C-alpha positions in Angstrom: 36.3 38.3 43.8 34.4 35.1 43.9 32.2 36.4 46.6 31.4 39.5 44.7 30.5 37.6 41.6 28.2 35.2 43.6 26.6 38.2 45.2 26.0 39.9 41.8 24.5 36.8 40.4 22.2 36.3 43.4 21.1 39.9 43.1 20.1 39.6 39.5 16.5 38.7 38.7 16.3 35.2 37.4 14.3 34.9 34.2 12.0 32.0 33.9 13.8 29.3 32.2 10.9 27.0 31.5 11.4 25.4 28.2 8.5 24.8 25.9 8.4 21.7 23.9 7.5 22.4 20.3 4.2 20.8 19.3 4.7 17.6 17.5 4.1 18.0 13.8 0.9 16.4 12.8 1.5 12.9 11.4 -0.1 11.6 8.3 -3.9 11.3 8.5 -5.2 7.9 9.5 -5.8 5.9 6.4 -9.4 5.7 5.3 -11.0 2.4 6.0 -10.4 0.1 3.1 -13.4 -0.4 0.9 -14.8 -3.9 1.4 -15.1 -6.0 -1.7 -15.8 -9.6 -2.5 -12.0 -10.1 -2.5 -11.7 -8.9 1.1 -11.1 -11.7 3.6 -14.1 -12.9 5.5 -12.5 -11.7 8.7 -12.0 -8.2 7.3 -15.7 -8.1 6.2 -16.8 -9.4 9.6 -14.8 -6.7 11.4 -17.1 -4.0 9.9 -20.5 -4.1 11.6 -22.3 -3.6 8.3 -20.2 -6.2 6.6 -20.8 -8.6 9.4 -24.5 -8.1 9.0 -24.3 -8.9 5.3 -22.4 -12.1 6.0 -24.8 -13.2 8.7 -27.8 -12.5 6.6 -26.4 -14.4 3.6 -24.6 -17.2 5.5 -26.2 -17.7 8.9 -23.9 -19.4 11.3 -20.7 -18.9 9.1 -19.0 -16.7 11.7 -19.7 -19.2 14.5 -18.6 -22.2 12.4 -16.2 -24.5 14.1 -13.7 -24.1 11.2 -14.0 -20.3 11.1 -10.4 -19.9 12.3 -9.3 -21.9 9.3 -11.0 -19.9 6.6 -11.4 -16.4 8.1 -8.3 -15.2 6.2 -9.7 -16.2 2.9 -12.2 -14.5 0.6 -15.6 -16.0 -0.1 -14.4 -16.8 -3.6 -11.4 -18.7 -2.2 -13.6 -20.6 0.3 -16.3 -21.4 -2.2 -14.6 -24.4 -3.8 -14.2 -26.1 -0.4 -17.8 -25.4 0.8 -19.4 -28.3 -1.0 -22.1 -26.1 -2.5 -22.9 -24.2 0.7 -21.6 -21.0 -1.0 -23.3 -20.5 -4.3 -22.4 -18.1 -7.1 -25.7 -16.3 -6.4 -24.8 -15.8 -2.8 -21.3 -14.5 -3.7 -22.9 -12.1 -6.2 -25.4 -10.9 -3.5 -22.6 -10.2 -1.0 -20.6 -8.4 -3.7 -23.6 -6.2 -4.5 -24.3 -5.5 -0.9 -20.7 -4.6 -0.1 -20.7 -2.2 -3.1 -23.7 -0.4 -1.6 -21.6 0.3 1.6 -19.5 2.7 -0.5 
């Protein structure tokens, strides 16, 4: 009987048993890049090529400053009191206006 059952199974056409993996459900869309503002950290502004250009134009040498690692996580407003006048209100306002234009 076992032999008969085995012979019957071998004689049957074997259907393809390939399994298809369902496509992964699309995840949430990547978040839009955060809008840069004067309250963004210097490092965040510098990470954007246009933001970096604004900082370099307004504060030449800032991103290469020896203490950059110490203040890169701060906003310009936060660094201003420690800058001994090197960051003026006018410069902060200019950067703020330029960042707004980036939209």
